[in-house]
C-alpha positions as CSV (number, residue, x, y, z in Angstrom):
1,M,33.1,-10.8,14.3
2,P,35.3,-13.3,12.7
3,V,39.0,-12.3,12.2
4,L,40.1,-12.1,8.6
5,D,43.6,-12.6,7.7
6,Q,44.6,-9.4,5.6
7,S,48.0,-10.0,4.8
8,P,48.7,-8.8,1.0
9,D,49.1,-11.1,-1.8
10,I,52.9,-11.0,-2.2
11,A,54.9,-12.6,-5.0
12,D,58.4,-13.4,-4.9
13,I,59.2,-10.1,-6.0
14,G,63.0,-9.6,-5.9
15,T,64.1,-13.4,-4.7
16,T,63.8,-14.9,-8.3
17,L,66.3,-13.8,-11.2
18,P,66.1,-14.6,-14.8
19,P,67.9,-17.4,-16.0
20,I,69.9,-15.5,-18.8
21,F,71.9,-13.6,-15.1
22,G,72.9,-16.6,-13.6
23,R,75.8,-17.3,-10.9
24,C,79.6,-17.0,-10.5
25,P,81.3,-19.5,-11.8
26,I,83.7,-18.8,-8.7
27,C,81.7,-17.9,-6.0
28,S,78.2,-19.2,-7.1
29,K,76.5,-15.6,-6.1
30,H,73.6,-14.7,-7.9
31,L,74.6,-12.0,-10.6
32,S,72.3,-9.0,-11.8
33,P,74.4,-7.7,-14.9
34,R,73.4,-4.3,-16.3
35,D,73.3,-2.5,-19.6
36,R,76.6,-0.1,-19.2
37,Y,74.7,2.4,-21.0
38,T,70.6,2.5,-19.4
39,G,71.6,0.7,-16.3
40,K,68.4,-1.7,-17.0
41,P,68.8,-5.6,-16.6
42,K,70.1,-7.1,-18.7
43,A,72.7,-9.5,-20.0
44,P,75.8,-8.8,-21.9
45,P,76.4,-9.4,-25.3
46,I,77.9,-13.0,-26.3
47,G,81.4,-13.4,-28.0
48,Q,82.3,-9.2,-27.9
49,G,85.6,-9.2,-25.9
50,A,85.7,-6.4,-23.1
51,L,82.1,-6.2,-23.4
52,S,81.1,-9.8,-22.5
53,R,83.1,-9.8,-19.7
54,A,82.0,-8.2,-15.9
55,K,83.6,-8.2,-12.5
56,C,81.8,-9.9,-10.0
57,D,80.6,-8.3,-6.8
58,G,81.2,-10.8,-4.6
59,C,84.4,-12.3,-5.0
60,G,86.0,-9.3,-7.5
61,G,86.9,-12.0,-9.7
62,I,86.5,-11.2,-14.0
63,I,84.3,-13.4,-15.4
64,E,83.0,-13.6,-19.4
65,Y,79.4,-14.3,-20.8
66,V,79.1,-17.0,-22.9
67,G,75.1,-17.2,-23.5
68,S,71.9,-18.7,-21.3
69,G,72.9,-17.6,-17.8
70,N,76.4,-19.2,-18.0
71,W,79.4,-17.7,-17.1
72,R,83.3,-18.4,-17.1
73,E,86.1,-17.6,-15.5
74,F,88.0,-14.8,-17.9
75,S,91.7,-16.1,-18.2
76,G,93.1,-13.4,-20.3
């Protein structure tokens, strides 16, 4: 009786992030922003002041979302 490899087919679940999330411009950590009301993954709005900002949980830097997966360091 032949031995068959029965390992499950597992896709890259959890290893790839949508391009809207991007990386921290300070420490290059992958970002996974969430909606502040529902907790579901969602990029922040663009040009909404404090609503467009986030704190990187890698380096602690304050960053601002500028769209298309791009962030910049907030300069007050």
